[in-house]
N, C-alpha and C positions, 0 to 999 in steps of 0.2 A: 416528503424528502426525496423520494425516488424521482418525481417529476423534475425537481430542481436539479438533481444530478444529471438527468438526461439533458436538460437545457444547457448546463455547464459543459457537458461533453460535446454537444452540438456546436458550441461557440469556438471550440478548439480547432486549430488547423492540423489535421492528421496527415502531415506529409510523410512520405516514405513508409506508409503502412504496409507491413509484410506479413504473410502467413507462410511459415516454413513447415515442410512435411518431412518428418523423420520418425524416430521412435516416439516423439511427442509432437503435438501441434504447438507451434511457437508463434505467438502474435507479438510483433514488436512495432514500435512507432516512435518517430521524433515529433514532439508536440510543441505547438506555439499557439498564441492567440490570447483573446480576452480572458478566458477562464483558467489560464495556466497557473496563476498564483493560487487561486482557490483549490484547484486540483492538487497542487503541490502541498498546500496546507493539509488537505484531507489525507494524502498519502503519508505525510509526516506524523499526523496525529494518530494514525493507525499503528505506527511502528515505534514511536518514541514517546516516553512518558513526559509529564510536565506540559500538558497541552496549552495552558495559558501563557507560559513563557515562550513556547514554540510559536504560538500565534502572534505574539508581539514581535518576535524576531523576524518572522516571515513577512510582516508588514513593512519592515525596513529593507527587505531584500529585493533586488532586481534579478529575476530569474532569466538567465540567458538561454538556457537549453535544458530540455527535459526529455529523456529517452526512457521508455518503459518497455519491458518485455515480460510476457507471461507464458509459461509452458503448461499444457494440458495433457494429461495422460490419455493416450488413444483408446485404451481398453476401458477405463473407468470414467473418463471425462471429468476427472477431478483435477484441480490445480496441483502442479508438482513443483514449480519454481516461479519466482518472480524477481525481477531486477529493476531498479530505478537508478538512473544516472542523472544527476542534476548539477548544472554549473550555474553559479550565482555570484553576485557581488553586492556589497553594501557599504555605506558610509557610517562610521562609528567614531564620534568625537574628532571629526576632521580627518580621519584616516580611512583610506579605501582598502577594503578587504575583499579578496577574491577567494571563493571556495569551490571545490569539487566534492560532491558527496556521492558515494555509491552504496546502495543498500541491496543486499542479496538475501533472498529467503529460499529455503528448501522446505517443502511441505511433505511430510511423510506420516505413515502410521494413521492415516485417516480412517475413521470408523473402527479402529482397533481399540478395544476396551478391556482392561484387566478386570478381574473379578473384584466386586465390591463386597466387603464383608462387614456386616452389621454386628457389633459386639453383642454377645449373649446377654449382657447386663441391660443393654438398650432394649432388646427383644423382650426380656422379662418384665421391664417396667413400662412397656408400651400399653397404651389404653386404646381399646377399640371403640369406635363411635358408631 
């Protein structure tokens, strides 16, 4: 699967690729090209439920523009934010529909774990092998 993704990413036209340096490293790009619809499907399936319905809808769409932005924490090198901005249109029952979708994600509390308590009843009934 990784090799396929690498191939799809290579097919894209990475115009306006930027790396901004501030409190975080921010990588942003305007994407276009052959693999754009597949990349958009992948991004949507990761963030939206109902993968089968979404895949069918994505087949009908003409994606005009896709901008992505990812922020990486300078100290931990962990992702902290992601943003996807997609403009698309489609024909449905003879009607043309234009949509703009913006997905923003904030990622926090990575590697933070609260205490996991096993109930005493489970411990008492556990069988050692």
